[in-house]
N, CA, C and O atoms as CSV, one atom per row, in Angstrom:
chain,resi,resn,atom,element,x,y,z
A,1,MET,N,N,60.864,61.886,38.843
A,1,MET,CA,C,61.823,62.648,39.357
A,1,MET,C,C,62.088,61.681,40.658
A,1,MET,O,O,61.290,61.098,41.391
A,2,THR,N,N,63.519,61.740,40.657
A,2,THR,CA,C,63.952,60.916,42.009
A,2,THR,C,C,63.614,61.665,43.234
A,2,THR,O,O,63.150,62.799,43.117
A,3,ARG,N,N,63.816,61.102,44.490
A,3,ARG,CA,C,63.645,62.061,45.514
A,3,ARG,C,C,65.169,62.884,45.660
A,3,ARG,O,O,65.192,63.956,46.264
A,4,LYS,N,N,66.406,62.320,45.078
A,4,LYS,CA,C,67.680,63.385,45.317
A,4,LYS,C,C,67.002,64.377,44.326
A,4,LYS,O,O,66.982,65.546,44.711
A,5,GLU,N,N,66.481,64.127,43.197
A,5,GLU,CA,C,66.541,65.357,42.198
A,5,GLU,C,C,65.435,66.251,42.740
A,5,GLU,O,O,65.735,67.441,42.637
A,6,TYR,N,N,64.092,65.997,43.359
A,6,TYR,CA,C,63.657,66.586,44.100
A,6,TYR,C,C,63.929,67.309,45.036
A,6,TYR,O,O,63.303,68.354,45.215
A,7,PHE,N,N,64.867,66.939,45.795
A,7,PHE,CA,C,65.554,67.750,46.917
A,7,PHE,C,C,66.642,68.990,46.501
A,7,PHE,O,O,66.756,70.137,46.931
A,8,ASP,N,N,67.523,68.089,45.273
A,8,ASP,CA,C,68.263,69.179,44.472
A,8,ASP,C,C,67.649,70.453,43.630
A,8,ASP,O,O,68.119,71.590,43.597
A,9,HIS,N,N,66.776,70.089,43.132
A,9,HIS,CA,C,65.931,71.227,42.589
A,9,HIS,C,C,65.447,72.235,43.647
A,9,HIS,O,O,65.833,73.399,43.754
A,10,ARG,N,N,64.424,71.519,44.509
A,10,ARG,CA,C,63.906,72.308,45.313
A,10,ARG,C,C,64.907,73.333,46.559
A,10,ARG,O,O,64.355,74.274,47.131
A,11,PHE,N,N,65.983,73.076,46.762
A,11,PHE,CA,C,67.015,73.710,47.575
A,11,PHE,C,C,67.834,74.643,46.488
A,11,PHE,O,O,67.757,75.872,46.476
A,12,HIS,N,N,68.466,74.024,45.766
A,12,HIS,CA,C,69.336,74.650,44.814
A,12,HIS,C,C,68.525,75.755,43.806
A,12,HIS,O,O,68.799,76.954,43.845
A,13,ILE,N,N,67.678,75.294,43.063
A,13,ILE,CA,C,66.952,76.079,42.256
A,13,ILE,C,C,65.919,77.333,42.610
A,13,ILE,O,O,65.854,78.547,42.420
A,14,HIS,N,N,65.020,76.091,43.354
A,14,HIS,CA,C,64.080,76.975,44.047
A,14,HIS,C,C,64.139,77.847,44.741
A,14,HIS,O,O,63.478,78.877,44.619
A,15,GLY,N,N,65.027,77.586,45.701
A,15,GLY,CA,C,65.662,78.319,46.806
A,15,GLY,C,C,66.683,79.639,46.524
A,15,GLY,O,O,66.831,80.645,47.218
A,16,SER,N,N,67.193,79.346,45.527
A,16,SER,CA,C,68.137,80.441,44.585
A,16,SER,C,C,66.833,81.297,44.102
A,16,SER,O,O,66.599,82.391,44.616
A,17,LEU,N,N,66.074,80.796,43.182
A,17,LEU,CA,C,65.014,82.001,42.992
A,17,LEU,C,C,64.336,82.338,44.147
A,17,LEU,O,O,63.976,83.515,44.131
A,18,SER,N,N,64.022,81.708,45.176
A,18,SER,CA,C,63.311,82.639,45.980
A,18,SER,C,C,64.326,83.653,46.672
A,18,SER,O,O,63.813,84.419,47.487
A,19,ASP,N,N,65.528,83.748,46.483
A,19,ASP,CA,C,66.383,84.849,47.196
A,19,ASP,C,C,66.639,85.635,46.281
A,19,ASP,O,O,67.150,86.703,46.620
A,20,SER,N,N,66.404,85.415,44.954
A,20,SER,CA,C,66.832,86.517,44.014
A,20,SER,C,C,66.139,87.538,44.091
A,20,SER,O,O,66.626,88.224,43.192
A,21,MET,N,N,65.208,88.220,44.612
A,21,MET,CA,C,64.414,89.061,44.470
A,21,MET,C,C,65.048,90.319,44.704
A,21,MET,O,O,65.437,90.415,45.868
A,22,GLU,N,N,65.293,91.356,43.960
A,22,GLU,CA,C,65.867,92.494,44.357
A,22,GLU,C,C,65.142,93.603,45.317
A,22,GLU,O,O,65.799,94.457,45.913
A,23,ASN,N,N,63.984,93.519,45.388
A,23,ASN,CA,C,63.265,94.277,46.536
A,23,ASN,C,C,63.026,93.305,47.825
A,23,ASN,O,O,62.169,92.426,47.745
A,24,LYS,N,N,63.796,93.475,49.014
A,24,LYS,CA,C,64.249,92.804,49.972
A,24,LYS,C,C,62.863,92.636,50.492
A,24,LYS,O,O,62.558,91.522,50.917
A,25,ASP,N,N,62.045,93.530,50.512
A,25,ASP,CA,C,60.702,93.571,51.262
A,25,ASP,C,C,59.498,92.426,50.555
A,25,ASP,O,O,58.594,91.835,51.144
A,26,ASP,N,N,59.884,92.380,49.046
A,26,ASP,CA,C,59.148,91.456,48.443
A,26,ASP,C,C,59.203,90.008,48.769
A,26,ASP,O,O,58.391,89.157,48.404
A,27,LYS,N,N,60.482,89.796,49.654
A,27,LYS,CA,C,60.395,88.208,49.829
A,27,LYS,C,C,60.257,88.074,51.313
A,27,LYS,O,O,60.367,88.990,52.129
A,28,PRO,N,N,60.034,86.978,51.527
A,28,PRO,CA,C,59.612,86.340,53.244
A,28,PRO,C,C,60.794,86.613,54.261
A,28,PRO,O,O,60.707,87.228,55.323
A,29,GLN,N,N,61.723,86.127,53.803
A,29,GLN,CA,C,63.014,85.932,54.571
A,29,GLN,C,C,63.909,87.307,55.009
A,29,GLN,O,O,64.987,87.298,55.603
A,30,TYR,N,N,63.184,88.431,54.564
A,30,TYR,CA,C,63.797,89.993,54.784
A,30,TYR,C,C,63.150,90.766,55.335
A,30,TYR,O,O,63.429,91.963,55.410
A,31,VAL,N,N,61.945,90.108,55.933
A,31,VAL,CA,C,61.337,91.255,56.492
A,31,VAL,C,C,61.305,91.254,58.153
A,31,VAL,O,O,61.516,90.190,58.736
A,32,ASN,N,N,61.002,92.629,59.000
A,32,ASN,CA,C,61.149,92.873,60.087
A,32,ASN,C,C,59.584,92.487,61.036
A,32,ASN,O,O,58.576,93.194,61.050
A,33,LEU,N,N,59.749,91.407,61.636
A,33,LEU,CA,C,58.457,91.362,62.127
A,33,LEU,C,C,57.781,92.141,63.337
A,33,LEU,O,O,56.619,92.090,63.743
A,34,GLY,N,N,59.284,93.156,63.956
A,34,GLY,CA,C,58.758,94.145,64.530
A,34,GLY,C,C,58.243,93.768,66.287
A,34,GLY,O,O,57.680,94.675,66.900
A,35,PHE,N,N,58.425,92.730,66.830
A,35,PHE,CA,C,58.002,92.054,68.019
A,35,PHE,C,C,59.087,93.097,69.017
A,35,PHE,O,O,60.146,93.540,68.571
A,36,GLY,N,N,58.623,93.346,70.310
A,36,GLY,CA,C,59.465,93.817,71.379
A,36,GLY,C,C,60.606,94.645,70.863
A,36,GLY,O,O,60.756,94.898,69.667
A,37,PRO,N,N,61.347,95.026,71.753
A,37,PRO,CA,C,62.468,96.239,71.749
A,37,PRO,C,C,63.410,95.722,70.705
A,37,PRO,O,O,64.159,96.450,70.054
A,38,ARG,N,N,63.322,94.316,70.574
A,38,ARG,CA,C,64.564,93.864,69.314
A,38,ARG,C,C,63.932,93.304,67.990
A,38,ARG,O,O,63.542,92.145,67.852
A,39,PRO,N,N,63.901,93.976,67.342
A,39,PRO,CA,C,63.014,93.132,66.278
A,39,PRO,C,C,63.684,91.882,65.500
A,39,PRO,O,O,64.901,91.845,65.317
A,40,ARG,N,N,62.873,90.926,65.082
A,40,ARG,CA,C,63.557,89.691,64.431
A,40,ARG,C,C,63.174,89.630,63.391
A,40,ARG,O,O,62.063,90.062,63.083
A,41,SER,N,N,64.135,88.974,62.410
A,41,SER,CA,C,64.322,88.717,61.054
A,41,SER,C,C,63.130,87.628,60.732
A,41,SER,O,O,62.756,86.920,61.667
A,42,SER,N,N,62.591,87.491,59.588
A,42,SER,CA,C,61.637,86.303,59.005
A,42,SER,C,C,62.553,85.847,58.281
A,42,SER,O,O,63.537,86.516,57.966
A,43,LYS,N,N,62.312,84.383,57.841
A,43,LYS,CA,C,62.917,83.752,56.991
A,43,LYS,C,C,61.986,82.675,56.124
A,43,LYS,O,O,60.757,82.694,56.195
A,44,TYR,N,N,62.544,81.968,55.502
A,44,TYR,CA,C,61.930,80.910,54.528
A,44,TYR,C,C,63.174,79.347,54.998
A,44,TYR,O,O,64.401,79.245,54.976
A,45,ILE,N,N,62.228,78.533,55.316
A,45,ILE,CA,C,63.137,77.336,55.898
A,45,ILE,C,C,62.486,76.152,54.861
A,45,ILE,O,O,61.318,75.885,54.578
A,46,GLN,N,N,63.938,75.496,54.376
A,46,GLN,CA,C,63.193,74.166,53.539
A,46,GLN,C,C,63.386,73.191,54.510
A,46,GLN,O,O,64.478,73.399,55.039
A,47,THR,N,N,62.715,72.023,55.086
A,47,THR,CA,C,63.234,71.104,56.005
A,47,THR,C,C,62.851,69.658,55.172
A,47,THR,O,O,61.648,69.501,54.961
A,48,GLN,N,N,63.711,68.665,54.716
A,48,GLN,CA,C,63.855,67.374,54.501
A,48,GLN,C,C,63.847,66.316,55.752
A,48,GLN,O,O,64.770,66.075,56.530
A,49,VAL,N,N,62.531,65.760,55.711
A,49,VAL,CA,C,62.453,64.844,56.917
A,49,VAL,C,C,62.713,63.117,56.726
A,49,VAL,O,O,63.197,62.270,57.477
A,50,PHE,N,N,62.198,63.067,55.483
A,50,PHE,CA,C,62.104,61.557,55.174
A,50,PHE,C,C,63.341,61.000,55.413
A,50,PHE,O,O,64.308,61.689,55.089
A,51,GLY,N,N,63.598,59.627,56.033
A,51,GLY,CA,C,64.700,58.894,56.426
A,51,GLY,C,C,64.985,59.396,57.558
A,51,GLY,O,O,65.587,58.571,58.247
A,52,SER,N,N,64.771,60.722,58.248
A,52,SER,CA,C,65.444,60.648,59.507
A,52,SER,C,C,65.004,60.252,60.844
A,52,SER,O,O,64.411,59.173,60.807
A,53,ALA,N,N,65.101,60.800,62.100
A,53,ALA,CA,C,64.140,60.515,63.152
A,53,ALA,C,C,62.572,60.305,62.927
A,53,ALA,O,O,61.892,59.555,63.627
A,54,PHE,N,N,62.067,61.091,61.818
A,54,PHE,CA,C,60.566,61.428,61.586
A,54,PHE,C,C,60.111,60.257,60.455
A,54,PHE,O,O,58.990,60.148,59.960
A,55,GLY,N,N,61.152,59.513,60.217
A,55,GLY,CA,C,60.577,58.599,58.877
A,55,GLY,C,C,59.831,57.279,59.537
A,55,GLY,O,O,59.696,57.102,60.747
A,56,SER,N,N,59.502,56.638,58.784
A,56,SER,CA,C,58.431,55.662,59.143
A,56,SER,C,C,59.406,54.622,59.598
A,56,SER,O,O,60.579,54.529,59.237
A,57,ARG,N,N,58.648,53.716,60.588
A,57,ARG,CA,C,59.337,52.740,61.144
A,57,ARG,C,C,58.677,51.207,60.357
A,57,ARG,O,O,57.577,50.877,60.802
A,58,PRO,N,N,59.234,50.343,59.318
A,58,PRO,CA,C,58.430,49.613,59.278
A,58,PRO,C,C,58.248,48.249,60.362
A,58,PRO,O,O,57.480,47.313,60.137
A,59,ASP,N,N,58.973,48.349,61.358
A,59,ASP,CA,C,58.590,47.094,62.378
A,59,ASP,C,C,58.175,47.673,63.762
A,59,ASP,O,O,58.363,47.032,64.796
A,60,GLY,N,N,57.542,49.046,63.744
A,60,GLY,CA,C,57.319,49.388,64.884
A,60,GLY,C,C,55.849,50.267,64.632
A,60,GLY,O,O,55.108,50.360,63.654
A,61,PRO,N,N,55.818,50.785,65.836
A,61,PRO,CA,C,54.506,51.778,65.963
A,61,PRO,C,C,54.314,52.781,64.783
A,61,PRO,O,O,55.342,53.208,64.257
A,62,LEU,N,N,53.078,53.212,64.300
A,62,LEU,CA,C,52.723,54.062,63.464
A,62,LEU,C,C,53.310,55.469,64.173
A,62,LEU,O,O,53.281,55.656,65.390
A,63,ASN,N,N,53.830,56.392,63.228
A,63,ASN,CA,C,54.185,57.795,63.481
A,63,ASN,C,C,53.673,58.639,62.622
A,63,ASN,O,O,52.973,58.124,61.751
A,64,ALA,N,N,53.811,59.844,62.593
A,64,ALA,CA,C,52.975,60.620,61.875
A,64,ALA,C,C,53.477,61.222,60.319
A,64,ALA,O,O,52.837,62.003,59.615
A,65,ASN,N,N,54.741,60.642,60.037
A,65,ASN,CA,C,55.110,60.518,58.357
A,65,ASN,C,C,55.317,58.988,58.265
A,65,ASN,O,O,56.358,58.409,58.576
A,66,GLN,N,N,54.218,58.425,57.810
A,66,GLN,CA,C,53.935,57.249,57.015
A,66,GLN,C,C,54.344,57.657,55.537
A,66,GLN,O,O,54.079,58.692,54.927
A,67,HIS,N,N,54.835,56.898,55.268
A,67,HIS,CA,C,55.218,56.246,53.303
A,67,HIS,C,C,53.868,57.001,52.770
A,67,HIS,O,O,54.012,58.124,52.287
A,68,CYS,N,N,52.619,56.449,52.839
A,68,CYS,CA,C,51.811,56.602,52.223
A,68,CYS,C,C,51.017,58.112,52.350
A,68,CYS,O,O,50.095,58.598,51.695
A,69,VAL,N,N,51.572,58.465,53.153
A,69,VAL,CA,C,51.314,60.022,53.194
A,69,VAL,C,C,51.732,60.913,52.037
A,69,VAL,O,O,50.984,61.656,51.401
A,70,GLY,N,N,53.324,60.693,51.814
A,70,GLY,CA,C,53.413,61.212,50.480
A,70,GLY,C,C,54.184,62.388,50.569
A,70,GLY,O,O,54.681,62.908,49.571
A,71,ARG,N,N,54.349,62.964,52.037
A,71,ARG,CA,C,54.724,64.191,52.487
A,71,ARG,C,C,56.395,64.158,53.351
A,71,ARG,O,O,56.370,63.880,54.550
A,72,ASP,N,N,57.333,64.356,52.896
A,72,ASP,CA,C,58.781,64.010,53.480
A,72,ASP,C,C,59.481,65.570,53.417
A,72,ASP,O,O,60.699,65.743,53.392
A,73,ASP,N,N,58.628,66.501,53.400
A,73,ASP,CA,C,59.641,68.250,53.532
A,73,ASP,C,C,58.422,69.096,53.788
A,73,ASP,O,O,57.273,68.929,53.379
A,74,THR,N,N,58.853,69.909,54.448
A,74,THR,CA,C,58.293,71.154,54.791
A,74,THR,C,C,58.928,72.391,54.496
A,74,THR,O,O,60.147,72.459,54.649
A,75,ALA,N,N,58.254,73.436,54.074
A,75,ALA,CA,C,58.660,74.833,53.533
A,75,ALA,C,C,57.764,75.818,54.685
A,75,ALA,O,O,56.566,75.596,54.864
A,76,GLU,N,N,58.404,76.788,55.342
A,76,GLU,CA,C,57.939,77.704,56.162
A,76,GLU,C,C,58.194,78.930,55.891
A,76,GLU,O,O,59.395,79.198,55.923
A,77,LEU,N,N,57.292,80.022,55.560
A,77,LEU,CA,C,57.503,81.067,55.448
A,77,LEU,C,C,57.115,81.984,56.030
A,77,LEU,O,O,55.918,81.932,56.313
A,78,PHE,N,N,57.708,82.942,56.378
A,78,PHE,CA,C,57.266,83.824,57.829
A,78,PHE,C,C,56.917,85.084,56.878
A,78,PHE,O,O,57.367,85.297,55.752
A,79,PHE,N,N,56.073,85.801,57.560
A,79,PHE,CA,C,55.762,87.319,56.946
A,79,PHE,C,C,55.300,88.454,58.273
A,79,PHE,O,O,54.795,88.031,59.313
A,80,ARG,N,N,55.454,89.296,58.131
A,80,ARG,CA,C,55.201,90.536,59.222
A,80,ARG,C,C,53.853,90.680,59.474
A,80,ARG,O,O,53.510,90.977,60.619
A,81,ASP,N,N,52.652,90.453,58.218
A,81,ASP,CA,C,51.290,90.554,58.462
A,81,ASP,C,C,50.784,90.399,57.117
A,81,ASP,O,O,51.563,90.543,56.175
A,82,TRP,N,N,49.246,90.049,56.868
A,82,TRP,CA,C,48.698,89.772,55.942
A,82,TRP,C,C,48.781,90.625,54.675
A,82,TRP,O,O,48.603,90.078,53.587
A,83,ASP,N,N,49.009,91.762,54.744
A,83,ASP,CA,C,49.552,92.464,53.540
A,83,ASP,C,C,50.814,92.360,53.041
A,83,ASP,O,O,51.103,92.748,51.909
A,84,HIS,N,N,51.542,91.895,53.752
A,84,HIS,CA,C,52.905,91.258,53.344
A,84,HIS,C,C,52.332,90.173,52.358
A,84,HIS,O,O,52.506,90.242,51.141
A,85,ILE,N,N,51.709,89.273,52.916
A,85,ILE,CA,C,51.533,88.136,52.429
A,85,ILE,C,C,51.037,88.353,50.763
A,85,ILE,O,O,51.547,87.961,49.714
A,86,ILE,N,N,49.930,89.079,51.022
A,86,ILE,CA,C,49.336,89.497,50.104
A,86,ILE,C,C,50.351,90.220,48.513
A,86,ILE,O,O,50.232,90.013,47.306
A,87,THR,N,N,51.199,91.004,49.252
A,87,THR,CA,C,52.007,91.503,48.411
A,87,THR,C,C,53.173,90.569,47.812
A,87,THR,O,O,53.710,90.717,46.714
A,88,GLU,N,N,53.390,89.780,48.571
A,88,GLU,CA,C,54.416,88.948,47.906
A,88,GLU,C,C,53.481,87.910,47.117
A,88,GLU,O,O,53.776,87.978,45.924
A,89,PHE,N,N,52.593,87.096,47.314
A,89,PHE,CA,C,51.805,86.375,46.360
A,89,PHE,C,C,51.374,86.975,45.081
A,89,PHE,O,O,51.403,86.395,43.996
A,90,SER,N,N,50.922,88.330,45.318
A,90,SER,CA,C,50.738,88.655,43.825
A,90,SER,C,C,51.856,89.207,43.491
A,90,SER,O,O,51.473,89.785,42.474
A,91,SER,N,N,53.257,89.533,43.608
A,91,SER,CA,C,54.110,90.286,42.707
A,91,SER,C,C,54.306,89.870,41.578
A,91,SER,O,O,53.947,88.712,41.368
A,92,GLN,N,N,54.888,90.583,40.536
A,92,GLN,CA,C,55.001,89.838,39.381
A,92,GLN,C,C,56.173,88.730,39.474
A,92,GLN,O,O,56.111,87.827,38.639
A,93,PHE,N,N,56.997,88.711,40.195
A,93,PHE,CA,C,57.990,87.866,40.356
A,93,PHE,C,C,57.583,86.490,41.142
A,93,PHE,O,O,58.160,85.402,41.126
A,94,ALA,N,N,56.792,86.760,41.605
A,94,ALA,CA,C,56.126,85.062,42.369
A,94,ALA,C,C,55.268,84.594,41.563
A,94,ALA,O,O,54.951,83.408,41.652
A,95,LYS,N,N,54.595,85.587,40.412
A,95,LYS,CA,C,53.445,85.101,39.379
A,95,LYS,C,C,54.352,84.269,38.193
A,95,LYS,O,O,53.966,83.201,37.718
A,96,THR,N,N,55.725,84.994,37.767
A,96,THR,CA,C,56.306,84.705,36.671
A,96,THR,C,C,57.418,83.932,37.017
A,96,THR,O,O,57.940,83.424,36.025
A,97,THR,N,N,57.965,83.666,38.081
A,97,THR,CA,C,59.272,83.044,38.354
A,97,THR,C,C,59.285,81.907,39.108
A,97,THR,O,O,59.776,80.874,38.653
A,98,ILE,N,N,58.578,81.986,40.732
A,98,ILE,CA,C,58.475,81.443,41.667
A,98,ILE,C,C,57.387,80.446,41.377
A,98,ILE,O,O,57.674,79.250,41.349
A,99,GLY,N,N,56.405,80.775,41.203
A,99,GLY,CA,C,55.317,80.221,41.116
A,99,GLY,C,C,55.297,79.120,40.101
A,99,GLY,O,O,54.980,78.024,40.562
A,100,PRO,N,N,55.651,79.186,38.413
A,100,PRO,CA,C,55.842,78.441,37.665
A,100,PRO,C,C,56.958,77.215,37.832
A,100,PRO,O,O,56.873,76.013,37.580
A,101,ASP,N,N,57.913,77.934,38.300
A,101,ASP,CA,C,58.925,76.974,39.140
A,101,ASP,C,C,58.605,76.174,40.281
A,101,ASP,O,O,59.597,75.568,40.689
A,102,GLY,N,N,57.449,75.939,41.009
A,102,GLY,CA,C,56.937,75.041,41.915
A,102,GLY,C,C,56.560,73.840,41.067
A,102,GLY,O,O,57.147,72.789,41.321
A,103,THR,N,N,55.415,73.858,39.828
A,103,THR,CA,C,55.085,73.161,39.033
A,103,THR,C,C,56.308,72.260,38.620
A,103,THR,O,O,55.908,71.175,38.200
A,104,LEU,N,N,57.385,72.355,38.614
A,104,LEU,CA,C,58.581,71.508,38.138
A,104,LEU,C,C,59.184,70.591,39.097
A,104,LEU,O,O,60.030,69.777,38.726
A,105,PHE,N,N,58.663,70.702,40.733
A,105,PHE,CA,C,58.738,69.829,41.222
A,105,PHE,C,C,57.803,69.321,42.342
A,105,PHE,O,O,57.838,68.329,43.070
A,106,ALA,N,N,57.036,70.263,42.224
A,106,ALA,CA,C,55.954,70.348,43.501
A,106,ALA,C,C,54.546,69.581,43.265
A,106,ALA,O,O,53.743,70.068,42.469
A,107,ASN,N,N,54.250,68.400,43.943
A,107,ASN,CA,C,53.011,67.767,43.851
A,107,ASN,C,C,51.450,68.619,44.391
A,107,ASN,O,O,50.875,68.435,45.464
A,108,PHE,N,N,51.102,69.404,43.465
A,108,PHE,CA,C,50.141,70.407,44.263
A,108,PHE,C,C,48.783,69.561,44.975
A,108,PHE,O,O,48.202,69.868,46.016
A,109,GLY,N,N,48.530,68.556,44.177
A,109,GLY,CA,C,47.307,67.323,44.444
A,109,GLY,C,C,47.304,67.218,45.881
A,109,GLY,O,O,46.309,67.397,46.582
A,110,THR,N,N,48.925,66.802,46.458
A,110,THR,CA,C,48.743,66.460,47.875
A,110,THR,C,C,49.424,67.557,48.790
A,110,THR,O,O,49.628,67.262,49.968
A,111,SER,N,N,49.749,68.672,48.368
A,111,SER,CA,C,50.200,69.599,49.234
A,111,SER,C,C,49.150,70.238,50.177
A,111,SER,O,O,47.969,70.400,49.872
A,112,VAL,N,N,49.806,70.639,51.546
A,112,VAL,CA,C,48.858,71.106,52.344
A,112,VAL,C,C,49.297,72.218,52.863
A,112,VAL,O,O,50.455,72.234,53.280
A,113,ALA,N,N,48.675,73.114,52.934
A,113,ALA,CA,C,48.824,74.780,53.225
A,113,ALA,C,C,48.396,74.971,54.367
A,113,ALA,O,O,47.181,74.884,54.541
A,114,LEU,N,N,49.404,75.334,55.649
A,114,LEU,CA,C,48.880,75.688,56.668
A,114,LEU,C,C,48.835,77.404,57.080
A,114,LEU,O,O,49.699,77.972,56.412
A,115,MET,N,N,48.277,78.126,57.746
A,115,MET,CA,C,48.756,79.313,58.232
A,115,MET,C,C,48.574,79.824,59.676
A,115,MET,O,O,47.434,79.787,60.138
A,116,ALA,N,N,49.403,80.213,60.299
A,116,ALA,CA,C,49.057,80.571,61.714
A,116,ALA,C,C,49.305,81.966,62.160
A,116,ALA,O,O,50.033,82.671,61.461
A,117,TYR,N,N,48.831,82.395,63.142
A,117,TYR,CA,C,49.577,84.056,63.674
A,117,TYR,C,C,50.399,83.634,64.724
A,117,TYR,O,O,50.073,82.813,65.581
A,118,GLU,N,N,51.312,84.126,64.650
A,118,GLU,CA,C,52.302,84.418,65.510
A,118,GLU,C,C,52.467,85.346,66.622
A,118,GLU,O,O,52.458,86.555,66.392
A,119,LYS,N,N,52.624,84.879,67.859
A,119,LYS,CA,C,52.650,86.123,68.757
A,119,LYS,C,C,53.182,85.755,69.857
A,119,LYS,O,O,52.896,84.627,70.260
A,120,PRO,N,N,54.000,86.503,70.561
A,120,PRO,CA,C,54.840,86.222,71.702
A,120,PRO,C,C,54.064,85.393,73.004
A,120,PRO,O,O,52.884,85.746,73.005
A,121,SER,N,N,54.274,84.639,73.853
A,121,SER,CA,C,53.598,83.912,74.639
A,121,SER,C,C,54.141,84.790,76.026
A,121,SER,O,O,53.456,84.677,77.044
A,122,GLY,N,N,55.225,85.561,76.060
A,122,GLY,CA,C,56.020,86.495,77.007
A,122,GLY,C,C,56.802,87.339,76.473
A,122,GLY,O,O,57.071,87.650,75.313
A,123,PRO,N,N,57.241,87.776,77.824
A,123,PRO,CA,C,58.325,88.889,77.266
A,123,PRO,C,C,59.481,88.380,76.419
A,123,PRO,O,O,59.845,87.225,76.643
A,124,ILE,N,N,60.122,89.089,75.460
A,124,ILE,CA,C,60.977,88.849,74.768
A,124,ILE,C,C,62.325,89.154,75.492
A,124,ILE,O,O,62.392,90.283,75.979
A,125,PRO,N,N,63.364,88.378,75.639
A,125,PRO,CA,C,64.602,88.673,76.279
A,125,PRO,C,C,65.603,89.700,75.828
A,125,PRO,O,O,65.987,89.364,74.708
A,126,PRO,N,N,66.131,90.697,76.182
A,126,PRO,CA,C,66.908,91.789,75.701
A,126,PRO,C,C,67.977,90.909,74.838
A,126,PRO,O,O,68.881,91.470,74.219
């Protein structure tokens, strides 16, 4: 699979599948995080970074995105809490549609999963 085929599949096919769930509470991009007086919507973000300002520099100093790393994009999934993560990834749709599609383009042997807890560092403006 070429880099273009990978990005096309990930954006057009996998992204469309991820957005096609009928129950909006079962997908990450439509949850209410509920912080502060004005709730914020959660989201699913795909970012392709290779060849941009973050690409490798053949004649320059090393940076964090070298070609030998084999990672040239990120996916960010935001959830309202741990129960929502469990519900999302254990749903029939994730098991029968989203998960199997991932095997068509993702290299699970080099994938890195990171999880973080987000909390406001100060008051949220109105």
